[in-house]
N, C-alpha and C positions, 0 to 999 in steps of 0.2 A: 254287784249288789243282787242278792237273791230275794225275790218277793214270794211270799207264801199266800196263796188264795185258798179259801175253803170252799169245796164243792160238797153238795149233799147228794148222796147216792140213795136211790130208791129201787127196791126189788119190783120188777114188773113181770108180766106173764112170760116174756122170753128174754130174761137176763136182767140187766140193770140200766138205769138212766142216771146221769149225774148232771145237776144244774148248779149254777153259780149265782148266788144272790147279788154279788158285786157286778155281774154281767147279765142283766135282765135280757131274756130272749135267747141266750146262748146255752146250749146243753150238748150232751154227748151220750152215747150208749155203747153197750157191749154185751156179749153173751154171758161173760163172767164179770165179777167185780174187778178183777185185775185188768181184763180187756177194756172195760169201761173206763178205768182209771187211766190207762195208757192212751186211749182215744181222746179222753178229756184233756189230757196234758197236751197232746199234739194239736188238738183243736183250739185250745186256749192260746197257745203260742201263736198259731196262725191268726186267730181272731185279734190278738193284741197287735201283731205286726200290721194287719190291715187297718186297724184303728190309727196307728201311728202314721201309716202312709196317707191316710185320708185326713190327717191333721186333727183327729179327735183326741181328747185327753183320756188317758188310761186311769180308771178308778183306783184309788188306794185300796189296799186289802183291809177287809173288816176282820176283827178278832174272832177267834173260834167261839169265845163266850157270847159275843154279840150274835153271831150266825145261829148258834144253837138255841138262842132265846126266840128266834123267829117261829111263827106258827107253821110255816112251811117245813121246818126242820123236824117236826114230830114224825117219828117212825123212820127217819133217815139216818144213814151212817155218814159221819163227816169224813171227807177225803181231803187231805192237804196236798195241794199241787204247788211245787216249788218251781219257779221259772227265773230265768235271767233275761230281763227285758232288753231288747236292742236299744242302744243309745242313738243309733243313726250316724255315728261317727266311726270311721275306720281308723285304725292306728297301725302304722307300719312297724314291724318288729324284725329282729334278726334271731334266727334259731339255728341250732346245730342238730342234724338228724342223719342217721345212717343212710348211705347212698342207695342201698337196695330198697329201703323203706320209702325213700323219696321217689324212686322210680315207680314203685307200686302205687303210691299216692297219685302221682301224675297220670298213670295209666287209668286208675279208677276215676279220677276227675275228668279225664278226656272222655271216657265211656259214658259218663253221666252228664256231659256237656256243662261242666262246672269248672271253676278255677280251682287251683290248688288251695288258695285261701278260703274259698267257700267250703270246700270239702273238709278242711281242718277245723273250721269254725263249727260246722255241723257235727263233726265227730266229738269236739270238745263239749258242745251242748248236750249231746247224748250221754257222754261219760259223766258230766256233772249232774245230770238228772238222776243218774243211778246211785249217786253217793248219798 
């Protein structure tokens, strides 16, 4: 399930900041709007994962219309961030993959001190984020 959260981007002296009305106190920044968006997405994913680890409930996403009616939205550019929240449950699967690609995955996973599964999940998250 993909959840879309609305961030509000503001131009500041040295780039952009993005804040999320659904996550009071959480924000991100970047030198360009695109960099701020990427940083906001990475930060939001990490923030949600931490909330889940600490047993906090993750807020439902507010609609774009609702967010844009807020007084804080005046002069801001809405930025939609799509995420796939972790369920906290792992599922074993069986896949078929080219042997050379499998060896390259294992090598990359070892060099990053990750499991093959963790590396594949991370790569899938990145790919789905770009779609």
